[in-house]
C-alpha positions as CSV (number, residue, x, y, z in Angstrom):
1,E,34.4,-15.3,41.0
2,Y,35.0,-13.7,37.9
3,T,31.4,-12.6,37.1
4,D,31.2,-10.6,40.2
5,Q,34.4,-8.6,39.2
6,W,33.8,-8.2,35.8
7,R,30.0,-6.4,37.3
8,K,32.0,-4.2,39.2
9,R,34.1,-3.1,36.8
10,A,31.1,-2.6,34.2
11,L,29.4,-0.2,36.3
12,G,29.0,3.1,34.6
13,M,28.8,0.7,30.9
14,P,25.4,-0.6,31.4
15,K,26.1,-1.8,27.3
16,F,28.6,-4.2,28.2
17,A,26.8,-5.4,31.0
18,E,24.4,-6.3,29.1
19,L,26.2,-7.5,26.1
20,Y,28.0,-9.9,28.9
21,G,24.8,-11.4,30.1
22,R,24.1,-12.1,26.0
23,V,27.1,-13.6,25.7
24,L,27.3,-16.4,28.5
25,A,23.2,-17.7,27.4
26,M,24.7,-17.6,23.9
27,G,27.6,-20.1,25.6
28,R,24.9,-21.9,26.9
29,E,23.0,-22.7,24.0
30,T,25.6,-23.3,21.5
31,G,27.2,-25.9,24.6
32,T,30.2,-23.5,24.8
33,V,32.0,-23.7,28.2
34,F,33.6,-20.7,29.8
35,H,36.8,-21.0,31.9
36,S,37.4,-17.4,32.4
37,F,36.2,-13.9,30.7
38,D,38.4,-10.7,31.3
39,P,37.7,-7.8,30.7
40,E,39.8,-4.7,30.9
41,T,38.5,-1.5,32.0
42,P,36.0,0.1,29.5
43,V,37.7,3.3,27.7
44,S,35.2,5.6,26.9
45,M,36.1,8.0,23.9
46,N,34.3,11.1,22.2
47,Y,32.0,8.9,20.1
48,L,32.6,5.3,20.9
49,D,33.0,3.1,23.9
50,Q,35.5,0.4,23.8
51,M,36.6,-3.1,26.1
52,S,39.3,-5.7,25.3
53,V,38.3,-8.9,26.5
54,Q,40.1,-11.9,26.8
55,L,37.6,-15.2,26.6
56,V,38.8,-18.6,27.0
57,C,36.1,-21.5,26.7
58,G,36.1,-25.3,25.8
59,G,33.7,-27.4,24.0
60,D,33.8,-29.5,21.1
61,F,34.7,-28.0,17.5
62,D,31.3,-27.5,16.6
63,S,30.0,-25.5,19.1
64,I,32.6,-23.4,19.6
65,F,32.5,-22.6,15.9
66,E,28.4,-21.9,16.3
67,F,29.7,-19.5,19.5
68,I,32.2,-17.7,17.2
69,R,29.5,-17.5,14.4
70,R,26.5,-16.2,16.5
71,L,29.6,-13.5,18.6
72,E,30.3,-12.0,14.8
73,G,26.3,-11.6,14.3
74,F,25.9,-9.3,17.5
75,P,25.0,-6.0,16.8
76,E,27.8,-4.6,18.4
77,A,31.0,-3.8,16.2
78,I,33.0,-6.7,17.9
79,L,36.4,-6.9,16.8
80,I,38.2,-10.7,17.1
81,N,42.0,-9.6,17.5
82,S,42.7,-13.6,17.6
83,V,41.4,-16.8,17.9
84,D,43.7,-19.9,19.3
85,M,42.4,-23.5,19.6
86,V,44.0,-26.6,20.9
87,A,42.6,-30.0,20.0
88,P,41.9,-32.3,22.9
89,R,44.9,-34.7,23.5
90,Q,42.9,-37.9,25.1
91,D,39.2,-39.0,23.7
92,G,36.5,-37.1,25.9
93,E,38.7,-33.9,26.9
94,M,36.8,-30.5,25.3
95,T,39.0,-28.1,22.4
96,Q,39.8,-25.4,24.4
97,C,40.0,-21.9,22.7
98,S,40.9,-18.4,23.4
99,L,39.6,-15.4,22.2
100,D,41.2,-12.0,21.9
101,L,38.3,-9.8,21.4
102,V,37.7,-5.8,21.1
103,I,34.4,-4.8,21.8
104,F,32.5,-1.0,20.5
105,T,29.5,0.3,21.3
106,D,28.5,4.0,20.4
107,H,29.3,6.4,23.1
108,S,25.6,8.1,23.2
109,Q,24.2,4.4,24.3
110,N,25.4,4.4,27.0
111,S,24.7,7.9,28.7
112,N,22.1,8.1,31.6
């Protein structure tokens, strides 16, 4: 499962693991369904840590819009590089959304 794979990649980066949990919880709250959450290996720099993530989700338009609105309100610096949405082709289908994110946190917040 992609959740277990992500947790293995996030070892040593507790801030990202905690953020991942909040993103999943917020998705449930907004009615957004996650199809994938694919992070790249975190990069530690002198003062910042960053992680690029591709997130694929579905839901009705209002749910996805609310998810993105709340994501932008997170205290972490989250850059949304792109948002691609595909409207449902038939009644009863979900709107599909792909987000490319870059998440930045203060490097000192991840240190033990």
